[in-house]
Every structure is written in C-alpha cells, then in structure tokens.
C-alpha positions, 0 to 999 in steps of 0.5 A: 370404643362406641357406647352400647345402646340401652333400652333408655336410648331406644325409649328416648329415640321413640318417645315411648316409656322404658317399660314399654320398650322393655316389654316389646324387646322381651317378647311381652307385647301381646301380654301387655296389649301393646299396639302393633304400631308401637312394636314396629317403631321400637323394633325399627329403632332397636335395629337402627341403633344396633341394640343387643339384649343383655341376657346376662343381666336378665339371667341374674334377675330371673335366676335362670341361665337358659343354658344346657351344658354338654361334656364330651370326651373328644371333639377331635373324634368324628363320632363325638363331634357329630353328637355335639352338632346334633345336640346343639341343634336339638338344644336350639329347638327348645330355645336354650344355648349350649355350652360345650366342653371337651374332657379329653378322656381325662377324668380330672378335666371332666371334674373341673368342667363339671364344677365350672358348669355348675358355677355358671348355673346351667339348667341341665347337663348332657354328658358322655363320661370318661368312664373311670369314675362316677361319684362326682357326676352322681353327686351333682345329679343327687343335688338336683341338676337335671342330667342325662348320660349319653352313649356311655353310662354307669351300670347300677345307678339311677341317672337317666341315659340313652345309649346303644346295645353295644353288646349286640352290635359287636356280636353282630359284627363278629358273626358277620366275619365268622359267617364269611369264613374268618376264624382268625380275628384281631379286635382293637378296643378303645377306652377299657373302662368305658361301658360301651367298650366293655359291652362290645368286648363281651359281645365279640367274645360271646360270638367267638365262644359260640362259634368255638373259635379260640384264635382271636386277640383283643388289644389297644386302650383308646378310641384314637387313630393313634391306637389303631395305627400302633396296634396294626403296625405291631400286628403286621410285624408278625409272620402269621396274620389274622384274616380280619380286624374288628375296630371298636370305633371309626377313629381306631379304624382310621389309624388301622387303615393308615398302617395297612396302606403303608404296608401295602395290605389290601382290603379286603383281599389280604385282610377284612375290616369292620368297624364299630360306629358309622361315619360318612367318610367310610362310604368315600374310601377306596374300599368303603368300610362295613360298620356297626351304625348307632342311631345317633340322631335318635339318641340325641333327640331322646336325650334332649326329650328326657332332659326337657321333661326333667326341666319341666318338672324337677320334683319328679325324677322319672328314671328313663334308661334307654338302650337302642338297637344298632344295625350293620351298614354293609359295604365292601371291606369284608371278603368271604373265605372258602372254608375247607372241610 
C-alpha cells in the first residue's frame, strides 16, 4: 500500500515551508499574500503527488464537521429519493457535505440514526420524520442543533418546517373527480400517523362532505407500492366497484396500476385514477396519470435557506414554518361520467 502524501512531502518537493504549503492548500493564499508563482508551484506539486486533504483532521482542529445530516423515510420511494437528490445539490452550493440516512419508516431506526448524526458532530439537520413520535427530535432541537423538518411535520411545536398544503391538494383532487361525475370513490392512504396523510384524508373527506357524497372508502396504511397493490386487488374482488381511485402517493399508485393491469381494468374507461405526488414516469405510462404536484424544488431550496440562516446565527432561533400551495397536473387518467338527473 502506497504512503499517503503529506504537506511535508509537498514542502520538500517545492523547497517551500510547510506553513506556506498549508496556507495555499487551505485556500488562504490571498489572506497571507502568498505570491502567485508559489501558489502555482504548490498546486502543481500537490497534483503530481496525488495529495488528498485530510478534512477529518481539519474538522477536529476547527470543531466543525462541515456536514449536514438528512434523514428520509425511504430511498426506494421516488418522491423521497428526488428530495434527497435536490437537498444534496443545495447543500453542495453552500460548501457542505450531506450525510444521508434512510429510516425505513421505522421510528426506532430514526432514533438511532439521529443519535449517530449527533455523535458525528453534524452542523445541521433536515429530517422527514416517520411521524409516530417527536420527542427525540424535539430534544435534539432544544439542545441547539439547527434543524428543519421537511414535508412531514408536527403540529403545535416550534421546530421550523417546510411542507405542502396537503389538505388543499387532496381537496382539489377529490373535487376534480366529483366535478367529472364520480360519486363512488376509493381512497388508498399512506402512513396513517404522518401529518401529510392526516391532512390529505381531511381534505378528501371535506370534499366528499361538501358534495353530499357518502359512497367512499379510505383504506391502506403505507406509502408503498405493495400497499397500493394489495388494496386494489382486494377492491377488485367485489362485484360493485368504485368509478374512481385516489391514491395518496405515487408509490401507492404504482401498486394500484399493477393490480388493475392484472385484472384487465382500463384507465380511465373502467376506473379513473388520480394520485398525490407528481413524478416524471407518470407522463410516460400508457395512460398518463393526473396528479397533485408538490413544489419539491422550492421546498428543498427554502429548507436549506432556513437551515443556513440558523447556522449563521445560532443564538437567534427564527421560527419559520412554511406551507406551500400544490397544483393539479392534468393528464389522461380521469374520465367524465354522464350524470343522469
């Protein structure tokens, strides 16, 4: 195994002091007025010797890790994977590194990951919580770790969050179906304890109530394709079927689509379908699926802006709780039913 190149090796090769080499490699040339020729000599030698900076040692010396922790419920969920990608991109813009953890929708795993992040001396945290418990998150926040909740949040606590108006999104989706003549609707929900799911169910039920419709069901318990598949399979065993299905995530919709295809059920001729959460793949299906789109990019940018603000002034905890408006992406999966009066 080859010996790792050090600052001393570069100093020896360039005949310059270790202090000068260190200042150049740490981006402090201008501060210490180091000549441009010396900078070029040092940088060329570092490149030739394959020098890699020891950030861990630098972090120990400065007391800073230069890292942001990100905990999400599931990397296999396209919605959360997209968020992870966008957050990572935003973190890079501020010169930080992201450490990403997947809680697998398990609060005990979430607790362990949170403690591991704290022990690694992360400088800030963005978390999409499981939703079942909040005490462990609130305790870490109260101890001074800059933090932003993203997508999912807890009502009645002061931790900053950025999310979507899930009530309004579900209300709009349900009304779209109702305005197309549907009065027999199945709603397949996700994680029951999560705030987005609760608000989506409230929005859906409010639209049903306002329209005077009693013929609807709410089933399911996970934001997963398996949940969508199983609930749709069970639905299709009944002789009387709803005219429309509203899935509360695009992963649930994926499972629903698989079950409908196996039973040769056509969309939207036999059953209409609308889903919460937009994704690129919804445009490329045989029948493109209408969806409730969240402003994911804006959510991620605001979350990072909020976190960076907290990092720049930890003494002032400005409470910023932001809820953004969703929109309907109209595609081809909702048919109009003729209403007989």
